[in-house]
C-alpha positions in Angstrom: -7.9 -34.5 -11.3 -6.7 -33.0 -14.7 -7.3 -29.7 -16.3 -8.8 -29.3 -19.8 -8.7 -26.1 -21.8 -11.9 -25.8 -23.9 -11.7 -23.3 -26.8 -15.1 -22.1 -27.8 -14.6 -20.5 -31.2 -17.3 -18.0 -32.4 -19.7 -19.5 -35.0 -22.5 -17.0 -34.7 -22.3 -13.7 -32.9 -26.1 -13.3 -33.2 -26.8 -16.7 -31.5 -24.1 -15.9 -28.9 -25.9 -12.7 -28.0 -29.3 -14.4 -27.8 -28.0 -17.2 -25.6 -25.4 -15.4 -23.5 -27.4 -15.6 -20.3 -28.1 -19.3 -20.6 -24.4 -19.9 -21.3 -23.4 -17.8 -18.2 -26.0 -19.6 -16.1 -24.6 -23.0 -17.3 -21.0 -21.9 -16.4 -22.2 -20.7 -13.0 -23.7 -24.1 -12.3 -20.4 -25.8 -13.4 -18.5 -23.5 -11.0 -20.8 -24.4 -8.1 -20.1 -28.1 -8.9 -16.3 -27.4 -8.8 -15.7 -28.1 -12.4 -14.4 -24.7 -13.6 -10.9 -23.5 -12.9 -11.0 -20.3 -15.1 -13.1 -18.8 -17.9 -13.5 -15.8 -20.0 -14.0 -14.3 -23.5 -11.3 -13.3 -26.0 -11.2 -9.6 -26.4 -11.0 -9.8 -30.2 -14.5 -11.4 -30.3 -13.2 -14.7 -31.7 -14.8 -16.8 -28.8 -13.7 -17.8 -25.4 -11.9 -20.2 -23.2 -13.1 -22.4 -20.2 -10.6 -24.4 -18.2 -12.5 -27.4 -16.7 -11.3 -29.8 -14.0 -12.1 -33.5 -14.6 -11.0 -37.0 -15.0 -11.0 -37.5 -18.7 -11.6 -35.8 -22.1 -14.8 -37.9 -22.4 -16.1 -36.5 -19.1 -15.4 -32.9 -20.2 -17.0 -33.5 -23.6 -20.2 -34.7 -21.9 -20.3 -31.4 -20.0 -19.3 -29.1 -23.0 -22.0 -30.5 -25.3 -24.6 -29.4 -22.7 -23.4 -25.7 -22.9 -26.2 -23.7 -24.5 -23.7 -22.0 -26.8 -22.6 -25.4 -28.2 -26.2 -26.8 -28.3 -27.6 -24.0 -30.4 -24.5 -23.7 -32.7 -23.3 -20.3 -31.4 -19.9 -21.7 -30.7 -17.8 -24.7 -31.7 -15.5 -26.4 -29.2 -12.0 -27.9 -29.0 -10.9 -29.8 -25.9 -7.2 -30.1 -24.9 -5.8 -31.6 -21.8 -3.8 -28.8 -20.1 -0.7 -28.9 -17.9 -0.8 -25.9 -15.6 2.7 -24.5 -15.0 3.6 -21.8 -12.6 6.4 -19.3 -13.1 
């Protein structure tokens, strides 16, 4: 199992507001399925970050493109495999 940091840059604050609940519901479902390690918005309003758990970038991309924010064009996305380090 690998970790993937998914940056969701803001494309439309209006669409983000309109589809916020659908996005949160989607993430809740992903959490129930054990796919989300961490999530949250950036406080400067530039978007948010979700750290998914999965086997490949392709698997995570298949999930991310189902996110309502991405589907309606409220947010873009960038996926990066992430190596968690502890201090």
